[in-house]
N, C-alpha and C positions, 0 to 999 in steps of 0.2 A: 326808556327814553333814549332818543338818538344822541349819539356822541358827535361832538364837533371839535375841530382842531383849534387850539389857542396857542399863539406864539407869545412868549414872554421875554422881555429883556431884563435880565437880573445880573447881579454881581457874580463873578466866577465862583467865589467862595460859597455863596448861597446855593448855586447850582450843585457844587460838589457835596455840600452838606445835605441837600435834598436827596441826592443819589444814595448817600450813605444811610440816611434814615429809611428811605424806601427799601433799600436792599436788606437792612436789618429787620424790617417788618415783613419782608417777603411780598411786597406790593410794588406796583409801578409808581413812577413819579406822578403820573396823571391821577392815580387813585389817592396818593398822598395829598395832592392839591384838592381833590374833591372832598376828602374827609376834613381837611383844614377849613375849607369854605363852609361846609355843612355845620361844623361846630360853631362857627361865628354866627350863623343865622339862627341857631337854636335859641328859643326864648330863655332868658335867665330865670324866669319864674316858672315853676312846675304847674301846669294846668291839667288836672285829671280829666279823663274822658267822661262825658255826661253819663250818669247812671252807673258808673263803675263803683266797686267797693271802696276804692281810695277816695272818690268824691263823697261817698256816704260817710266815711270816717272823718274826712275834713269838715263836713257840714255838721257833724256831731260835736265838734269842739266849739265852745262858745267864743265869739269874737274877742271877748275880753281876755281870753287865755291864749290867743294866737300871737305868735311872735313874728314881727316883720323883719327884724334883723337879729339873727342869732348866730352864735359861734358853737357849732356842733361839738368841737373838741372841748370847749369850756364846759358845756352842759354835761358831756360824758364824764369829764374829770370830776365835776361836782357830785354826780350820781355815784361814781365809784368811791369817792371820799366818804359820802354818807353811808353807803353800803358797808364799807369796811371800817367805819368809825375813825377815819383819819381827819385831821384838821387842816 
């Protein structure tokens, strides 16, 4: 995809912070900006590719057992407590 120039007006402190972050990651400020925008546009919900193994597994789980809002850390902690017999 063709690259285009974009001029931004931002606070000096933000400019310096962006330079530091980009330098620490070994990328340009342009790349840093592209990555930030790309993350914002990514869907919040994971949608597997049609026909993929992940889709097949997701379809194998009954709707009644699917969680809309879950806390992975809490689920992990509960599983560890159960595994090691902790209360």
